[in-house]
C-alpha positions as a Markdown table, in Angstrom:
| # | Residue | x | y | z |
|---|---|---|---|---|
| 1 | Unk | -20.7 | -38.2 | -52.5 |
| 2 | Unk | -24.2 | -36.8 | -52.0 |
| 3 | Unk | -25.4 | -40.4 | -51.1 |
| 4 | Unk | -22.6 | -40.6 | -48.5 |
| 5 | Unk | -23.7 | -37.5 | -47.0 |
| 6 | Unk | -27.4 | -38.4 | -47.0 |
| 7 | Unk | -26.6 | -41.9 | -45.6 |
| 8 | Unk | -24.9 | -40.3 | -42.6 |
| 9 | Unk | -28.2 | -38.7 | -41.6 |
| 10 | Unk | -30.1 | -41.9 | -41.5 |
| 11 | Unk | -32.2 | -42.2 | -38.4 |
| 12 | Unk | -31.7 | -38.5 | -37.4 |
| 13 | Unk | -34.0 | -35.5 | -37.4 |
| 14 | Unk | -34.2 | -33.6 | -40.6 |
| 15 | Unk | -32.5 | -30.2 | -40.9 |
| 16 | Unk | -34.2 | -27.1 | -39.5 |
| 17 | Unk | -33.0 | -25.1 | -42.5 |
| 18 | Unk | -30.9 | -25.3 | -45.6 |
| 19 | Unk | -29.2 | -22.3 | -47.4 |
| 20 | Unk | -30.8 | -20.1 | -44.5 |
| 21 | Unk | -30.4 | -16.4 | -45.5 |
| 22 | Unk | -29.4 | -13.9 | -42.8 |
| 23 | Unk | -29.2 | -10.1 | -42.8 |
| 24 | Unk | -28.0 | -8.1 | -39.8 |
| 25 | Unk | -26.8 | -4.7 | -38.9 |
| 26 | Unk | -23.5 | -5.6 | -37.6 |
| 27 | Unk | -22.4 | -4.7 | -34.0 |
| 28 | Unk | -19.6 | -5.9 | -31.9 |
| 29 | Unk | -21.2 | -8.7 | -29.7 |
| 30 | Unk | -18.7 | -8.0 | -26.9 |
| 31 | Unk | -19.0 | -4.3 | -26.6 |
| 32 | Unk | -22.2 | -3.5 | -28.4 |
| 33 | Unk | -20.5 | -1.0 | -30.7 |
| 34 | Unk | -22.4 | -0.4 | -33.8 |
| 35 | Unk | -20.1 | -1.1 | -36.7 |
| 36 | Unk | -22.1 | 0.5 | -39.6 |
| 37 | Unk | -22.0 | -2.6 | -41.8 |
| 38 | Unk | -25.1 | -4.3 | -43.2 |
| 39 | Unk | -24.0 | -8.0 | -43.1 |
| 40 | Unk | -25.8 | -10.6 | -45.1 |
| 41 | Unk | -25.3 | -14.2 | -46.4 |
| 42 | Unk | -26.5 | -17.7 | -46.3 |
| 43 | Unk | -25.8 | -20.4 | -43.7 |
| 44 | Unk | -25.4 | -23.8 | -45.4 |
| 45 | Unk | -27.2 | -25.9 | -42.9 |
| 46 | Unk | -29.0 | -25.5 | -39.6 |
| 47 | Unk | -29.6 | -28.8 | -37.8 |
| 48 | Unk | -32.7 | -29.5 | -35.7 |
| 49 | Unk | -30.6 | -28.8 | -32.5 |
| 50 | Unk | -29.5 | -25.5 | -33.8 |
| 51 | Unk | -26.0 | -26.5 | -34.9 |
| 52 | Unk | -24.7 | -24.3 | -37.7 |
| 53 | Unk | -22.9 | -26.4 | -40.4 |
| 54 | Unk | -20.6 | -25.4 | -43.3 |
| 55 | Unk | -20.4 | -28.0 | -45.9 |
| 56 | Unk | -17.3 | -28.4 | -48.0 |
| 57 | Unk | -16.0 | -30.7 | -50.7 |
| 58 | Unk | -12.2 | -31.1 | -50.7 |
| 59 | Unk | -9.3 | -33.2 | -51.7 |
| 60 | Unk | -7.3 | -32.6 | -48.6 |
| 61 | Unk | -7.6 | -32.2 | -44.8 |
| 62 | Unk | -7.4 | -28.9 | -42.9 |
| 63 | Unk | -4.0 | -27.6 | -41.9 |
| 64 | Unk | -3.2 | -27.3 | -38.2 |
| 65 | Unk | -5.5 | -24.8 | -36.7 |
| 66 | Unk | -7.6 | -24.5 | -39.7 |
| 67 | Unk | -10.8 | -25.4 | -37.9 |
| 68 | Unk | -10.3 | -22.7 | -35.3 |
| 69 | Unk | -9.6 | -20.1 | -38.0 |
| 70 | Unk | -12.4 | -21.2 | -40.3 |
| 71 | Unk | -13.8 | -17.8 | -41.0 |
| 72 | Unk | -17.0 | -19.0 | -42.6 |
| 73 | Unk | -18.1 | -20.7 | -39.4 |
| 74 | Unk | -17.2 | -17.6 | -37.5 |
| 75 | Unk | -19.3 | -15.5 | -39.7 |
| 76 | Unk | -22.3 | -17.9 | -39.3 |
| 77 | Unk | -21.9 | -17.8 | -35.5 |
| 78 | Unk | -21.6 | -13.9 | -35.5 |
| 79 | Unk | -24.8 | -13.6 | -37.5 |
| 80 | Unk | -26.7 | -15.9 | -35.1 |
| 81 | Unk | -25.2 | -13.9 | -32.0 |
| 82 | Unk | -26.4 | -10.7 | -33.5 |
| 83 | Unk | -29.9 | -12.1 | -34.3 |
| 84 | Unk | -30.5 | -14.2 | -31.1 |
| 85 | Unk | -27.8 | -13.2 | -28.5 |
| 86 | Unk | -26.7 | -16.9 | -28.2 |
| 87 | Unk | -23.5 | -18.5 | -29.5 |
| 88 | Unk | -24.6 | -21.6 | -31.5 |
| 89 | Unk | -22.8 | -24.9 | -31.7 |
| 90 | Unk | -20.7 | -25.2 | -35.0 |
| 91 | Unk | -19.5 | -27.9 | -37.3 |
| 92 | Unk | -17.6 | -28.3 | -40.5 |
| 93 | Unk | -18.7 | -31.2 | -42.6 |
| 94 | Unk | -16.0 | -32.1 | -45.1 |
| 95 | Unk | -16.7 | -34.5 | -48.0 |
| 96 | Unk | -13.4 | -35.8 | -49.4 |
| 97 | Unk | -13.2 | -36.2 | -53.2 |
| 98 | Unk | -11.0 | -39.3 | -53.0 |
| 99 | Unk | -11.1 | -42.7 | -54.8 |
| 100 | Unk | -13.3 | -43.9 | -51.9 |
| 101 | Unk | -15.2 | -40.7 | -50.7 |
| 102 | Unk | -15.4 | -40.1 | -47.0 |
| 103 | Unk | -17.0 | -37.7 | -44.7 |
| 104 | Unk | -15.4 | -36.0 | -41.7 |
| 105 | Unk | -17.6 | -34.0 | -39.2 |
| 106 | Unk | -15.5 | -31.5 | -37.2 |
| 107 | Unk | -17.5 | -29.8 | -34.3 |
| 108 | Unk | -16.0 | -26.6 | -33.1 |
| 109 | Unk | -17.1 | -23.5 | -31.1 |
| 110 | Unk | -16.3 | -19.7 | -31.0 |
| 111 | Unk | -16.0 | -17.4 | -28.0 |
| 112 | Unk | -17.6 | -14.0 | -27.7 |
| 113 | Unk | -14.1 | -12.5 | -28.1 |
| 114 | Unk | -13.5 | -14.4 | -31.3 |
| 115 | Unk | -16.7 | -13.2 | -32.6 |
| 116 | Unk | -15.9 | -9.7 | -31.7 |
| 117 | Unk | -12.6 | -10.0 | -33.7 |
| 118 | Unk | -14.7 | -11.4 | -36.7 |
| 119 | Unk | -17.0 | -8.5 | -36.6 |
| 120 | Unk | -14.2 | -6.0 | -36.5 |
| 121 | Unk | -12.4 | -7.9 | -39.3 |
| 122 | Unk | -15.7 | -7.6 | -41.4 |
| 123 | Unk | -15.9 | -3.8 | -40.8 |
| 124 | Unk | -12.3 | -3.4 | -41.8 |
| 125 | Unk | -12.7 | -5.3 | -45.0 |
| 126 | Unk | -16.0 | -3.3 | -45.8 |
| 127 | Unk | -14.0 | -0.1 | -45.3 |
| 128 | Unk | -11.2 | -1.3 | -47.6 |
| 129 | Unk | -13.7 | -2.2 | -50.3 |
| 130 | Unk | -15.5 | 1.1 | -50.0 |
| 131 | Unk | -12.2 | 2.9 | -50.4 |
| 132 | Unk | -11.0 | 0.6 | -53.1 |
| 133 | Unk | -8.1 | -0.8 | -51.2 |
| 134 | Unk | -7.5 | -4.4 | -52.4 |
| 135 | Unk | -4.5 | -6.5 | -51.3 |
| 136 | Unk | -3.1 | -9.8 | -52.5 |
| 137 | Unk | -3.9 | -12.8 | -50.3 |
| 138 | Unk | -1.4 | -15.5 | -51.5 |
| 139 | Unk | -2.5 | -19.0 | -50.9 |
| 140 | Unk | -2.4 | -22.5 | -52.5 |
| 141 | Unk | -5.3 | -21.3 | -54.7 |
| 142 | Unk | -3.1 | -18.6 | -56.5 |
| 143 | Unk | -2.7 | -20.7 | -59.7 |
| 144 | Unk | -6.5 | -20.8 | -60.4 |
| 145 | Unk | -7.2 | -17.1 | -59.5 |
| 146 | Unk | -8.1 | -14.7 | -62.3 |
| 147 | Unk | -6.0 | -11.9 | -60.8 |
| 148 | Unk | -2.8 | -14.1 | -60.4 |
| 149 | Unk | -0.8 | -12.0 | -63.0 |
| 150 | Unk | -1.9 | -8.8 | -61.3 |
| 151 | Unk | -1.0 | -10.0 | -57.9 |
| 152 | Unk | 2.4 | -11.1 | -59.2 |
| 153 | Unk | 3.0 | -7.7 | -60.7 |
| 154 | Unk | 2.1 | -6.1 | -57.5 |
| 155 | Unk | 4.5 | -8.3 | -55.6 |
| 156 | Unk | 7.2 | -7.5 | -58.2 |
| 157 | Unk | 7.1 | -11.0 | -59.8 |
| 158 | Unk | 9.2 | -11.8 | -62.7 |
| 159 | Unk | 7.7 | -12.3 | -66.2 |
| 160 | Unk | 4.5 | -10.2 | -65.5 |
| 161 | Unk | 3.2 | -8.3 | -68.4 |
| 162 | Unk | 0.7 | -6.1 | -66.6 |
| 163 | Unk | 1.7 | -2.4 | -66.4 |
| 164 | Unk | 1.3 | -0.6 | -63.2 |
| 165 | Unk | -1.7 | 1.3 | -64.5 |
| 166 | Unk | -3.5 | -1.8 | -65.2 |
| 167 | Unk | -3.2 | -2.8 | -61.6 |
| 168 | Unk | -5.0 | 0.4 | -60.4 |
| 169 | Unk | -7.8 | -0.1 | -63.0 |
| 170 | Unk | -8.3 | -3.7 | -62.0 |
| 171 | Unk | -8.1 | -3.0 | -58.1 |
| 172 | Unk | -10.9 | -0.5 | -58.4 |
| 173 | Unk | -13.4 | -2.9 | -60.2 |
């Protein structure tokens, strides 16, 4: 899979950065409102032309609308807008873990309004974490989640053995 990805770059310029850290004091890029959140992370790949790339390995394609809702790309773009004032080009590179591995490159973009929404979402999540409010987020990954039993108990699922007091203790950790 790595060779497939590297072969796809044959004849192109080398990346500008890999695992590029960022740290920004978050503000709403549309209104300029300071959101009192110190936001940091790593951008998987920055190409020579400034395209921000998220790299994923997967066994299946994105669901309809998944690229437009891809939050990690939105956070990359938001960090760059806060740093530079420019909305960068974005791309999701998906390496499929199939019998014959394949690579899909999916270019996308974000608007200032979408990045404003992302900034406000980050602020609300930060507030929820600070106040120890954690909510279940059911998805196809539930079966592998370490909190599956707790989530099921919160939802009133049958066969759950976790007492209510356990849920409070776990949600605060």
